[in-house]
N, C-alpha and C positions, 0 to 999 in steps of 0.2 A: 911080830915080824918073823917070817920063816928063817931058819938057819941055813938053808940051801943057797946055792949060787944064783939060781934063777928066781926072779920075782914073780909071784903068783897073783894075778888080778882076777876079779870078778867083773862081769859086765851086766848091767840091767838095760834091756832095750836092744833089739836087733833090727831096727828100721834102717833107713838110708845111712844115717850117721853112725849108728852102732856097728854096722857092717864095715864102715870105713875104719873104725877103731880096731876091729879084728884084723883087717888087712894091714893096717899100719903096724900093729904089734908083731905080726908075723915076720916083719923085716927088722926087728930090733933085737939084737943079741942080749940074752939074759932076761927077757920079759915074755911072759906067757899069759894070755887071757885063758885061764883054765876053766872058769865056770861062767855060764850064761844063765840068767834068770829070764825065762820066757814061757808063755803059755802057747806060743804059736810054733815052736820048733820041737822036733822030736829028738830024743837022745841019739847021739851019733852024728849030728850035723857037723859040717866042716871036717870030713874024713875021720870022724870019731876021735878027734884030738881035743874037743871041747865038751865038757860035761854040761848037760842042760837040766836045770831044776825049775819047777813052776813058780816058786815063791822066793822073791828077793829077801824076805825076812830071814831065810835060812843061811844067808851069807854070814850071819853072826856066829854060826856054829861051824863054819868051814875054816880050813887053814889057808887063809888068803892074806896078802900084804896090803891090798888096797882094792878100791872098786871104782868103776866108771859108770856114771849115770847118764844114759843117752835116751831118755824117755821124754814124752811130751812135757812141756813146762809146768803144767798144772799138777804134775806128780813129783816134781823135783823136791819140794819142801819136805813132804812126808818121808821120802826115801832117805834124803840126806840127814834129816834129824835122827832117824833110826840108826844110820851108819855112824854118825857122830857119837850117839849114846853107846854104840858098840865098840867105839875106838877104832873104826875103820877109816883110814885116810881115803879121800875121794877126789876124783875129777867129776865135775858136774857141768853139763852142757849149759850154754847161755840160752835165755836169761836165767839167772839164779833161781828166780821164782816169779810170781806175778803180782806181788805187792811189796811195798817198802817195809811195812810193819813186820811181815814174815821174814824178809831179808835181814832186818836188824836182829830179829830173834835168832836166826841161824848163825849170824856173825857172833853174837854173844855166846851161843852154845859152843861154837868151834873154838873160841878163845878160852872160855872157861874150862873146857875139857882137854885143851891142848891137842886137838885133833886137826891135822893139816888138811885144808881143802883148797883145790885149785879150780877156778872157774875157767872153762874153755872159751875165753875170748881169743879165738884162733889168730886173728890178724895181729895181735900183739906179739906173736911168735913168728910172724912173717919176717924173714931176714931183711927184706927191703924196708919195712917199717922200722925195724930196729936200727938199721943204718941211717935212716932219715932222722930218727930221734937223736942219735949220737951226733950227727952233723949239725942239727939245730943247736945243740948245746955248745958247739964250737962257733957258730955264726952269730947267735944272738936271739932276740925275742921274736916269736911268731906274731904277726899282725892279723892274719886271716887264714882260715882253712876252708877248703872246699873238698868234701868227701862224697864219693858216689859208689854205691853198691847196687847193682841191678842184674837182672837176668830174666829168662823165661821160666817162671815157676821158682820154687815150689808154690802150689796153691794149697794152703792149709786152712782147715776149718776150725782148728783149735786156737790159733793166734793170728792176728793181723800182721801186715807188713811191719808196723811199728815195733812189734815185739819179736818178730822173726829176723828181720834184716838189720834194723837200726842199732842193736847192741854192739855190733862190730864197729860201726862208724863212731858211735858215742864213746866207746871205750878208747879208741885211738885219739879222739879229740881231747878227752879228759886227761889221758896220759901225757900227751904232748904239752898241754897247757897247765897241767898240774893243779887242777882245781875245778870246782863246779861253776857253771855259768850263773849269771845274775838273773837273766831272763830267758825264757824259752817260748818260741812261737812255732806252731806246726800247722800245715795246710795239706790237704790231699785232694787230688783230682785225677780221675781215670786210672787209679792204682799207681799214681806217682805221688810219693810222700816227700815233702820238703820240710826240714826242721831247721830253724834259725836259732843259734845260740849266741847270746851276748854276754861276754865275760867282763865287760866294763873296760875302761881305759882304751876304748876304740879297738878292742880285740874281739873278733867275731868269727863264727864258723857257720857254714851252710852244708847240710847233709841232704842228699837226694837218694831215695830208695824206690825200687819198683820191681815187681815180679811179672811185668808184661813187656820187658825190653827184649828185643830180638837177639841179643848177644850177651854173653857174660861180660860184666864190666866191674872192675874194682880200680878206682882212681882216687888218689889222695894227694892234694896240693897244699903245701905249707908256704905261705908268702911271708917274707921278712922285708926289711926296709930296702935291701938291694939284692936279695937272692930269692929264688923260687926253687923248692924241692918238690919233685913230682914222682910219686910211686904208682906204678900200675902193675896189676897181677897177671893180666891176660894179654897175649897168648903165653908169655913168660914173664915172671916177676922181674922188674927192673926199676932202678932209681936214677933219675937224671937231675942234674943241677943246672939252673939258669942264672945268669947275671941280669939284673934289672936296673935300668937307668930311667928315672922319671924326667921327662923333658921339663924345661923351665916353665913352659906354658901350662903344665899340668894336664895337657890334653891327651898324651899318649906315653907309652913305655917303649923303650928299645929293649929288645930281648936277645941275649947271647947264650946259645946253648953250649954248655961245657961238656967235658967228657963224662959219660955215664959212670956212676960210682959202682965199683965192684961189690957184689953181694954173693952170699952163699946160695947154692941151688937147693938147699935142704927144704923139704916140705914143712909148712907150719904145723900140721897135725902131728907129724913125726917128732918135731921138736917139743910139742906139748907133752906127748907121752914120755919121751926121754927125760924131760925136765922133771916130770912127776915121779918117774921111777928113781931118779937120782935123789930127788928131794925127800922121799920117804925112807931112804936108807939112813942109817945112823950117821949123823954128822953132815947130811946132805944139805945143799943150798935150798932154802925155802923163802927167799926174798920175794918171789912172785906168787907165793901162796897167800891165802887170806881173802876175806870177803868185803873189805872196805871199798875197793873199786867197784865191785859188782853192786853194792848198795848204792853208790853214787850213780851208776848207770841207770838203776831202777828209779832213782829220784828224777832224773832227766826224762825217762820214759813216761813216768806218771804225770809229770808236768806237761809233756807233749800231748799225752792223751787228754788231759783237761783242756789244753789249748784247742785241740781238734773239736771237742764237744761244745766248747763255748765260743770258739772263734775269737779268742783274745790272747794277748801275751800273758804268760804266767811268770810271776816273780818267785824265785827260789829263796 
């Protein structure tokens, strides 16, 4: 850890998300992305404030406090394993990697070497989702979740929708229900992916993802016995609570919209970087660091992938 006031970070990958990390860090006092590892940028990029090196292996020789991995998923494991071995705390983009065996290995390495790793499941840092989670703990058990994440693109050749979009929705479902589902079923038609998760005890969730939807959509509904919490991200993040009354005939609900719940306007990625920066300082909060959740997300993704290929429900 550097002794100076400012935190020095290195970044691997300057694609769409890597550039968002750069812009985010620019607005955080005390945090600098000082080094970028890239073969496609020339030294002096971003007004000569960021140094560019071609090989991320050289991060181990630099005076940096932590690193951000924003490269394609099939490269995450090699880079993160190297950083853990070098004692470099890291943020790694979702998904953690592309198979559960490798994920478990990285989890063991991180724990054994006591090197903090934060996976960027960005929606978990969304103030509306955090407020929803807190409200659920006050109201009682969730019976059903419907989560939707859609938009026009991105169209990626390296990973399908399941690996690109679904980690966000799965991480929210697992966080809210505090455990893995018992059964996973997935089906895809015309670039619309539907994942059904059965947690037992009549608790279920449905996830819908697509990269051919004409508008950005992030919708997350948590149904309880007599309440509904609905979080949407676009055009602005908001959380609304509804009161539900099931008619005696069981044929319909009456729904009463309550006042929207006040939430912070902070951007999720900004909160990710701030939390990471505070967490890697001496005595910082690291409650949300670790790879257990990321491994569970991969277990669900692998089960969904098997379900897609075999057209059967998979038991976890």
